[in-house]
N, C-alpha and C positions, 0 to 999 in steps of 0.2 A: 342536524342536531335536534331540532324541534321534533322531527318525526320519531327519532329515537326515544326521547322522552314521552311522547304520546303512547308509544308502543309499550314502554315500561309501566305507564299508568294503567294500561288495559290489562297487562300481565297482573299487576298488583290486585286490580279488582276481582280477577279470577281466582287468585291465591287468598286474598285477604278480603272477603265480601264486606266485612264490618270495617276493616282497617282498625281493629281493635284488638285482635288476637295476637298472642306472643309467638304463635307458630302457625305454619300453613295448615288449613283444615284438611280433613280427609275429603279428596275431589271425587266427583262422580267419574265413571269411565269416560263418559263424553267430554268433560273438561280436561281430564288427563290426555284424551286423545288430541284434543285442540293445542294443548301446549307441547305435545310431542310432535305435533305436524308443523310447528314453526321452525324456520332455520335458525332462529335467534337461540343462543344458550341462555336458559333461564335458571337462575340458581337462588336458593335462600340460605342465609349465612347467619350464624350466631354472631354476637358482638365481638367475638374473639377470633372470628375467621372460620370456625368450624362449619363444615358443609352439612347442611340439614336435608336438603333435597336438591335435585336437579333434572331438568328434563332430557329426553333422548339426545337432541342435538348436543347439550352440554356433556353428557356421558360419552359421546363418540369423540367429541373435540378433546376431552382431557383424558381419553382412554381408560374410563371408569366403568365396570359393569353397571348396568342401569338397576339392577335389584341388589346392589351391594349393601343397602342401608345406610350408607354414606358415613358420616361421623368423622372424617378426616379432615386436616386442615387444608382449606382451599388453596392458600398460596403455595403449599408444598406440591401441587399439581402443576403449577407454572414454572417456566424457565427462571432459573436464578436472577438473570439479568432484569426481570420486570418485578421482583419481590419488593424492592424499596419503594417503586411508585405505587404498587398495590397495597402495600402496608399503610402508606400515607392515606389513600383514598379510603381504606377500611376505617382507620381511625376517624377521619372526618365523618363517614357515614354514621359511626357508632354515636358521635356527638349530636347527631340529628339532622345533619347537612347532606345535601346531594354531593356526589363525588364523580368524578370521571377521570379515566385515564386510558392511555393505549397500551394494549398488551399484546401477547402473542402465545402460541401453543406450538408444540412439536407435532409433527406429522412424518409420514414415512420418508417423504422427499424433501423436507425442509422445515418451513414454519407456515402457520396460519396466523394473521393479524387480526386483532379484534379491537372494536371500539367499546369499552365497559363502562356502564353507568350504574352506580350504586345508590339506591333509594331507601333510606331509613323507614321501617314500618313502626309507627308510634302506638303504644299501647294506651289503655284508658288511663293510666296513671300519668300520661304526658311523657314517659321516658320511651328511649328506643327500645323496641322489643327483638326485632330481627331486621336482616337487611336483605332487600331484594337486590340481586346483581344480573343485570341483562347485558349480554355480549353479542355484538353484531359483527359478522364476517365483513372485514373490509380489506382482505387479502388482495383483491385485484388492483384497487385503488392505491393501496400501500406500496405493492410492488411496482407499479407504474412510476410512483412518485420516488422510490428509491432509485429506480433506473435512471429517472431524469436527473435526480442529483448526482448520481455516480457520471452520467454523461457530462454534466455541466462541470464537475470537478475535474473531469479528465480534460475537457476542452480549455479549463482554465490552466491546468498544469502544462498542455500542449503550447498554449499561448505564451505562457511564462518562459517555457523552455526555448521556444522559438525566439523570444526577444533576447533570451541569454545567449543562444547560439549566434544571432546576428552581432550582439555585442562583441563576442569572442572573435568572431571572424574579422571584424575592423581591428582589433587589438593584435590578432595574430598577423593580419596583413601589414599593418604598421610596423611590427617587430621585423617582419620578413624584409620589408624595405630598408630598414636600418642595417641589418644584417648583411644584405646584399651590397649596399654601399660600403660597408667596412671591408667586405671580401674584395670589392672591385678596386679598393683603395690600396690593397696589399701590393709591395713591389713585383711578386711573381704571379699576380693576376693576369689571366689571359682573356678574361671576358668582361664585358661592361656590366654596370650594375643592372642595367635593363635585362640583359640575357641571364644574369644570375637569378633575378627576382622571378623572371619567366619560368625558369626551371624549378625553382621552389614552389611556385603556384601550382605547376604540374603534379608536383609530388603531393601537394595538399589536395589536389583534385583526386589523386590516386587514394588517399586515404578516404575521401568522401566516398568513392567507389566501394572500398572495403566495407565501409559502414552501412551503405545501401545494401549490399549483399545482392546485387540484381541477378536475374537467372540469364543464362546465355552461354556462350562459348568462351567467355572471359577466363583465361587460365588461372586468375585469382579464385575461381568458383569451384575448384577441384574438391572432392570429398574430404581430403585432409590437406592442410597447409602448413609449411614449415614456420615455426613460431619466430625465427630469426627474420624471415621475409616479410611477416606481418609488421613487426616492430620496426624494421627498417623503413617499410613504407610510410609508417606514422611518423617517425622521427626525421626522415630524410631532409624535410625542409630547413631544419637547424644544422645541417652540415656536421663538420666534426666537433661540434660543441656537444654532442650526443654520443656516447660509446656503448656498444653492446657487448655484453660477455655472458655466453650461456651456450649449454649443449644443444646440439640439433634435437628439436622436440616437435612432432608433429601435433596439430590440434585439429579437433572436428571442425566440419564446415560451420556448425552452429555456434562455435566459439569465436569465429573471425570477427563477427560484428561487436561482440562483448569486449575483446581485448583491444580491438581498434578504438572504440569509444572511450574506454578506461584510460589508455595511454595518451590518446589525444587530449583529454580532458586534463591529465597530468602536466603534459607539455604545454598546454594553453595557459593553466595556472602559472606555471614557471615562467612563461613568457610575460605574463601581466605583473607578477609580484616576487618571483624567486630567481633563480640563477641565470635562466635565460633571458631576463630583462636587463642584465648587466653584460657589457662588452666582453668581460673575461669570465663570465659564468660557464660552468661546465654540468653536465648531467651524465651520471653513469647508471646503466641499468643491467643488473645481473639477474639471472634466473637459473633454477635447478629443479629437477624432479626428485621429490623425497616422499616416500611412503604414501603413493596415490595422491599426492598433493603436488601442485606447481606453485613454487615460491619466487617471489620477486623482490629485489631490493632496488628502489629508486633513489640515487644519492646525488644531492645538489651541493655545488661548491661554487665559491667566487661570485656569489650574487650579493644582494643587500644583506647587512648585518641582520642575524635573526636573535631574538632574545626570548621570545615567548610565543605560544599560539595566538592566532587572532582572536579578539574579544567576541566576535560574532560570526556566525557560519554563513557564507554566502550561498546564493543560489547554486554556483558551480560546485562547491563542496558539497552541497546537499545531493546534487544530481550524481556527483561521483559516488557518494554513500549508497545512493539507491542502485547504480549499476553493479557496484560490488556485492550488494545485498542480493541482487536479483541472480547473481552467479554462486550464491551460497559462499561467498568469500569472506575473509577477514581482513582488516586493515589496521596497522598502527602507525602513528605519526610522531616522529621525534625531531623537535626543533632545536638542532645543535647549532652553536655559534657560528659554524662555518656553513651551515645551509640545513635545509630540510631532507630528513631521511624518511621514506615511506616504505613500509614492509607489508606486502601483499601475499596472501595464501589463498589458493582455490583448489577444491577437489578436482582431480584430474586424473583420467585412465589414459595412458599414452596410446596413441593409435599405431605407432610404430616403435620399435625398440630404439633407445638413445644410443648414439655412437659416442666416440671419446669427446671429451670437452673441447670445444674450439678454442682457438686463443682469442685475446681481446682484439676487438675489431672497432674502429672508428668510422663513422658513416663518411 
């Protein structure tokens, strides 16, 4: 910061040798060449922000012809998102105070970032006559900082999601233990609770395999998969309490992970708060292809009484929203007294023609 101010003082002495003039003097060719040789963008502004002069680096950065005569508003040459901060700095300099702000300018492949310092030039009357603005390229350091901030934010989100997943895993396993005990206690049961639980955990592992989408000879990794098979794998741990109703539709390989995660998250939320958290709760999932869109209806019944949406959006709901948004989908939630109804719609071009609608099937 100190080096920037010293450089600005040097430029000011070159442009305003007596520091009393209201505008820059006519410079000899050698001094003009010196200003044009520096990579810093040097500008002289009127108090209202009108551009009076600018060196070669400034003209190149702001895409202004060097012999244009200038006279245009300086801020109009900058991206709109920095206008407010630039306006504050300009007003401060017009009052006779040094001002500084971070700005940027458009270039062919993106943006350049600048550290701008505005230094008022005081006339003999004691009033601010003009403003010297020096801008230094800080693109490299700013880009590195933005990349670091993005990486840290991504790391934070991944850590938060990992904790969420671990919490969900415990909740799901706890629910599966309860379901397994209930099934084993039924008069017609032929398996122990342990064997039922093991079967459900294997199904849960199957969902994890779908979500990982690992490469290899796994039949799940075919170029196109049947939607019913995907949803069956996701909801199989919940047994007959989840029923599927829909047409045979094939989905592309890159959609498998998306649908696996979305409906696994819906089932997990239901296990924690909705119909699947109750002994008699049921979930019905319907889907259909309509006008290049795939529409789903997730309907819960028999769970805890529902009166209104939750007051706060939890991480799971936020994660579900991000998953749906990444698929360019839309979601509506209707908290009916009998249970939650979730309607989902995704753009979808079927990979195979749909056959006749299959009859209702319980898992």
